[in-house]
VOGU-3710 file (C-alpha; in Angstrom, 3 decimals, decimal comma):
1> msdgmlevci> 18,554/-15,769/63,121  22,155/-15,211/64,135  22,495/-11,948/62,193  19,419/-10,242/63,712  17,654/-10,085/60,341  14,229/-11,442/59,384  13,239/-12,859/56,028  10,015/-11,009/55,170  7,867/-12,737/52,524  4,839/-11,039/50,992
11> vrkipirsmf> 2,379/-12,916/48,774  -0,194/-10,799/46,950  -3,719/-12,045/46,304  -3,483/-14,796/43,693  -6,082/-15,193/40,927  -7,559/-18,691/40,749  -6,132/-19,205/37,255  -2,593/-18,740/38,649  -2,836/-20,991/41,720  -1,590/-24,185/40,053
21> klayqvftrk> 1,434/-22,388/38,620  2,210/-20,869/42,020  1,815/-24,244/43,759  4,282/-25,745/41,264  6,724/-22,897/41,966  6,427/-23,515/45,720  7,099/-27,261/45,431  10,013/-26,780/43,010  11,480/-24,038/45,224  11,166/-21,404/42,496
31> iqnsdyyhsm> 8,600/-19,212/44,237  10,980/-16,253/43,908  10,154/-16,251/40,166  6,463/-15,535/40,829  4,925/-12,126/40,143  2,848/-12,561/43,323  5,786/-13,132/45,698  8,295/-10,669/47,117  10,860/-11,203/49,863  13,369/-9,001/51,626
41> rasdftlthq> 15,602/-9,045/54,682  15,200/-6,453/57,419  15,832/-5,972/61,121  12,567/-4,051/61,459  9,667/-3,131/59,207  6,131/-1,732/59,148  3,268/-3,013/57,007  0,232/-0,820/56,462  -2,929/-1,679/54,558  -6,341/-0,162/53,865
51> sdlivnidge> -8,134/-3,008/55,656  -7,181/-5,314/58,539  -4,150/-7,476/57,774  -4,240/-11,263/58,031  -0,815/-12,712/58,751  0,549/-16,186/59,458  2,326/-16,538/62,776  3,895/-19,939/63,325  1,635/-21,339/60,597  -1,601/-19,971/62,052
61> pvemgkklei> -3,631/-17,174/60,406  -4,054/-14,177/62,726  -6,086/-11,039/61,983  -4,192/-7,863/62,869  -5,111/-4,210/62,540  -4,300/-1,994/59,576  -0,710/-1,439/60,739  1,821/-4,072/61,768  5,213/-3,148/63,229  7,924/-5,800/63,670
71> ktyhqsikmi> 11,335/-5,242/65,280  14,103/-7,660/66,161  16,388/-7,357/69,158  19,692/-8,838/68,023  21,470/-10,982/70,634  18,814/-10,268/73,282  18,575/-13,913/74,407  21,697/-15,572/75,754  21,769/-19,366/75,446  24,267/-22,024/76,440
81> vp> 24,122/-25,042/74,157  25,903/-28,192/75,346
//
């Protein structure tokens, strides 16, 4: 994340009949062709929904409220790498 931007990926609810096709698209790295997938780059964003949101953070599902606000702080951590 050297440019301060996040890759935001949204996957809509997938009907059972479409799961095998979507799984194939994931494994062949063609998920961007799916009607259920949308991605964008942003430094900050807000997601709102009618019911509580369930998001994946570091691979773990976490239930949030109806509104989720994310903001990056570009170059806020200074590191020295040998």
